[in-house]
N, C-alpha and C positions, 0 to 999 in steps of 0.2 A: 243527328248536324255532325258536318265533323266540324274539329275545330279551325282548323286554317281551310272551311268554306267559305267562301266571297256570298254579305246577305246583303240583303238591303231594306229599312224601314220599310215602307210604302215605295211601289212603282216608280214611282214620278222624280227619287232621289237617287241622284246617280250612286255604282256605289264605289266602297267608299277610297280600291284604290285607282279609280280613273283622277285623270287632272287635271282642274278646276283654270289649269292653266299653261300658255301655250310655256316652253317654253323656247322657242323660238321670236326670235326680237324686230322690228320692225325694219332693221339698218338691213338683220338677211334673205327677209322679201322682200327688202327693192330689191339684192339682184336677183331673184332666184330668176329664173332659166336666162343671163347676161349674162353675153361672151366675153372673154377677159385669156389674158394671151399665158397660155403656157407657160408654167414654170417647172425649172428641175431642179429635183435633189442629190448632194451626194450620200449617198450609206451608205456601213461600211458593213462589216459581215453579220456584229450584233443585230447593227437594226434589220437587217436583213432579217434576219430571223423572231424577231418582235416584229414584224407586220407579218410573219409567218402564223406564230401561234395568234395573235392576236386578231386575225381571220379564218383564223381553223382548216391552216393551211398544213398538207402530214403531208408531200411530199420530201423526203430524202435530198432534194437537190437544194430546197433550202437548210437545212440544217450538218449538210454532211460535208464540205467542200472537194473529196474524191469522187464521189453520184454527181456531183457540178459537175 
């Protein structure tokens, strides 16, 4: 068996990597599906590049002003 493989002690126990508690709070659940007013944020070149990197965009328009 590989040293990094996930194993169960028995089939009734969850894998050790499974999360037991939700990260979504009751307050968050209360607003799921509810509409809200749109929010507009101004960002600069750095913010645009950070967003593009964070979501995996590789198009030069996000990183090279001449391409934009």
